[in-house]
N, C-alpha and C positions, 0 to 999 in steps of 0.2 A: 450567556453561554459563551465560552472558549472561542476563539478565532481560531481557524484551520494554519494557517501560516503560523500562529501563538504556538499554537500547541507542537508541530510540525518541528518549531525551530527547541521547542522545553524537550521533547524526545532525542535529540541531537544534542541537546547540553546533558542529559540526563545516563546515556545512553543504558534502561536498565538493561534486567535481563530476563531476556524472551526467548518462548520456546519456540523451535521451528513455527511450528504453525500461526502463533501471534506474528511471530517475523512475514510471514506468506501475509496473514490479513494485514498488517500495516502496512507493506508494500504494497499490493493491490489497490486498496484505497487510496492510499498518496498519491499513486498514477494516474486510476481513474480522476478520480479528484481535482490532481492539476492538468492534466493533457485530454484526460476522455478516452471514449473506446482505445483498445490496442487497434494500430494496425501493422503492426512491425511482424514478420516473419516471423515462424516460431524458429529459436535457432536449435540447429541439427544435435545430434548426439556428441561431436568433437566440442562445442562446446561448454561441455559438464553440466553435471546435474543442478548448479547454482542459477545460472542464466536460464534452465528452462524449468524449474520452480518458481523465480522471479517472471517470467513469461504468463505463467498456468496461472501464477498470481492475478497478476492481473485479467487476463483473459476472462476467469473466472468473472470480473465487474462487469466485462460487455454489457452495455444495455441501461446502466443506471448511471442516471443524469449528476453529473460534475459535483451539482449541490449535493444532491444525497448522498454522494461519494464523502464529499465534504463535513458533513452532518454526521455520518454514519465513523468516517473515521478519528473525528472530534471525539462524540460515543466512545469509540474501541479503546483510545488512546489513552486519555484523560485519566481514566484509573489506575492504568498503568505506571502513571508517572507517582 
């Protein structure tokens, strides 16, 4: 099985063309795997849609263990590379 950090670096290096849904899934799993549950306040409307989308993506993974999020990240990203 591939390592979380290795897969994350491969994604940064290869920069595959991802849909918005894929980008949100990748972001949410990465943040949950690397940091854990989201404790940041939800961005206001003036922050823009991208900031709110990222927050929502991470928030959607709340309660998932970091180990489970790392495994889900590897499982989701590997086929995209």
